C-alpha positions as CSV (number, residue, x, y, z in Angstrom):
1,M,-29.2,6.2,15.8
2,E,-30.6,8.5,12.9
3,I,-34.0,7.8,11.7
4,T,-33.0,7.5,8.0
5,N,-30.3,4.7,9.1
6,V,-33.2,2.7,11.0
7,L,-35.5,3.1,8.2
8,N,-33.0,2.1,5.4
9,T,-32.0,-0.9,7.7
10,Q,-35.6,-1.8,7.8
11,L,-36.2,-1.4,4.1
12,D,-33.2,-3.8,3.4
13,V,-34.7,-6.6,5.7
14,L,-38.0,-6.1,3.9
15,K,-36.2,-6.5,0.6
16,K,-34.4,-9.6,1.8
17,L,-37.9,-10.8,2.8
18,L,-39.2,-10.3,-0.7
19,D,-36.2,-12.3,-2.0
20,C,-36.9,-15.1,0.3
21,L,-40.7,-15.2,-0.9
22,K,-39.4,-15.3,-4.5
23,E,-37.3,-18.1,-3.8
24,E,-40.3,-19.9,-1.8
25,K,-42.2,-19.5,-4.7
26,E,-39.8,-21.3,-7.0
27,L,-39.3,-24.2,-4.4
28,L,-43.0,-24.6,-4.2
29,I,-43.1,-25.0,-8.0
30,K,-40.4,-27.4,-8.0
31,E,-41.9,-29.2,-4.8
32,D,-38.5,-29.1,-3.1
33,A,-39.6,-29.8,0.6
34,D,-36.1,-29.9,2.1
35,A,-35.3,-26.7,0.5
36,L,-38.6,-25.3,1.4
37,K,-37.8,-25.8,5.3
38,I,-34.7,-23.8,5.1
39,I,-36.4,-21.0,3.5
40,V,-39.3,-21.0,5.7
41,D,-36.5,-20.8,8.8
42,K,-34.6,-17.9,6.9
43,K,-38.0,-16.0,6.7
44,M,-38.8,-16.5,10.4
45,D,-35.5,-15.1,11.2
46,L,-36.0,-12.1,9.1
47,M,-39.4,-11.5,10.6
48,K,-37.5,-11.5,14.1
49,E,-35.0,-9.3,12.7
50,L,-37.7,-6.9,11.5
51,D,-39.4,-7.0,14.9
52,E,-36.0,-5.9,16.6
53,I,-35.6,-3.0,13.9
54,E,-39.3,-1.9,14.5
55,K,-38.2,-1.3,18.2
56,D,-35.4,0.7,17.3
57,R,-37.6,2.8,15.1
58,V,-40.3,3.4,17.8
59,S,-37.5,4.3,20.3
60,V,-36.3,6.8,17.7
61,C,-39.4,8.2,16.4
62,G,-42.5,7.0,18.4
63,D,-45.5,6.4,16.6
64,E,-45.0,9.3,13.8
65,T,-45.8,8.3,10.1
66,L,-43.1,8.5,7.6
67,E,-45.0,11.5,6.1
68,S,-45.2,13.4,9.7
69,L,-41.4,12.6,10.0
70,A,-40.6,14.1,6.7
71,L,-42.3,17.2,7.4
72,N,-40.3,17.8,10.4
73,S,-37.1,16.7,9.2
74,E,-34.3,18.1,7.3
75,N,-34.0,14.9,5.3
76,K,-37.7,15.4,3.8
77,E,-36.7,14.1,0.4
78,E,-35.0,10.9,1.7
79,I,-37.5,10.1,4.3
80,L,-40.3,10.4,1.1
81,D,-38.1,8.1,-0.9
82,I,-37.8,5.6,1.7
83,K,-41.6,6.0,2.3
84,D,-42.2,5.2,-1.4
85,S,-39.8,2.0,-1.4
86,Y,-41.5,0.9,2.0
87,T,-44.9,0.9,-0.1
88,E,-43.7,-0.6,-3.4
89,T,-41.8,-3.5,-1.4
90,I,-44.5,-4.1,1.2
91,V,-47.2,-4.4,-1.8
92,K,-44.8,-6.9,-3.6
93,I,-44.6,-8.8,-0.2
94,N,-48.3,-9.0,0.1
95,E,-48.7,-10.3,-3.8
96,M,-46.1,-12.8,-3.1
97,Q,-47.4,-14.2,0.0
98,L,-50.8,-14.6,-1.6
99,T,-49.1,-16.4,-4.6
100,N,-47.3,-18.7,-2.2
101,Q,-50.3,-19.3,-0.3
102,M,-52.2,-20.3,-3.5
103,L,-49.3,-22.6,-4.5
104,T,-49.4,-24.2,-1.2
105,K,-53.1,-24.9,-1.2
106,Q,-53.1,-26.1,-4.7
107,S,-50.2,-28.5,-3.7
108,L,-52.1,-29.7,-0.7
109,D,-55.3,-30.1,-2.5
110,Y,-53.5,-32.4,-5.2
111,A,-52.0,-34.5,-2.4
112,N,-55.2,-34.8,-0.7
113,S,-57.1,-35.9,-4.1
114,M,-54.3,-38.5,-4.6
115,V,-54.8,-39.9,-1.1
116,N,-58.4,-39.9,-1.6
117,I,-58.0,-41.9,-5.0
118,F,-55.9,-44.5,-3.4
119,M,-58.3,-44.8,-0.4
120,K,-61.3,-45.4,-2.4
121,N,-59.5,-48.0,-4.3
122,K,-58.6,-49.7,-1.0
123,K,-62.2,-49.4,0.1
124,K,-63.7,-51.3,-2.8
125,G,-62.2,-54.5,-1.7
126,G,-59.2,-55.1,-3.9
127,N,-57.6,-54.0,-7.0
128,N,-58.9,-55.1,-10.2
129,T,-56.5,-56.0,-13.0
130,Y,-56.9,-57.4,-16.3
131,K,-56.0,-61.0,-17.5
132,A,-54.2,-61.4,-20.8
133,N,-57.8,-62.4,-22.5
134,G,-59.1,-58.9,-21.5
135,K,-61.3,-59.8,-18.8
136,V,-61.3,-58.3,-15.4
137,S,-59.6,-60.3,-12.6
138,S,-60.3,-58.9,-9.1
139,G,-57.8,-59.7,-6.2
140,N,-55.2,-58.2,-4.1
141,R,-52.3,-58.9,-6.9
142,A,-51.1,-55.3,-7.5
143,S,-51.3,-52.0,-5.6
144,M,-49.9,-48.4,-6.1
145,I,-49.5,-48.3,-2.4
146,N,-47.9,-50.8,-0.1
147,Q,-50.6,-51.7,2.4
148,Y,-49.6,-52.9,5.8
149,K,-51.7,-54.4,8.3
């Protein structure tokens, strides 16, 4: 297999991974857990595919960098163009990964805060509600979370 074919195949998979990360960002914002699981599985499949393509690349050109490959190739311009596309795509992938990590952490922090608020309410010994006359009535009358014993 020609090296440019392997490199272009690898670049195509990287671009698919970037598309998955963009979709993952939207799903994180929408908090769509079911669709998020599907996209995470798709990302894992793409990572496996990248591993296989990397094995092909190493079998064709060993540990040579793209720059050294370009110097020793008749396809110098094409390889350098691929290198530029690689660099651009990988930078975008890294940025999107950071964004998605931040969104995931933010969502987790929010969920933990809500759980803590509910747990504090439970630890206070009941739920306070207001009577029609405006006075506080404590008791176990209303709850935001069903509490099973």
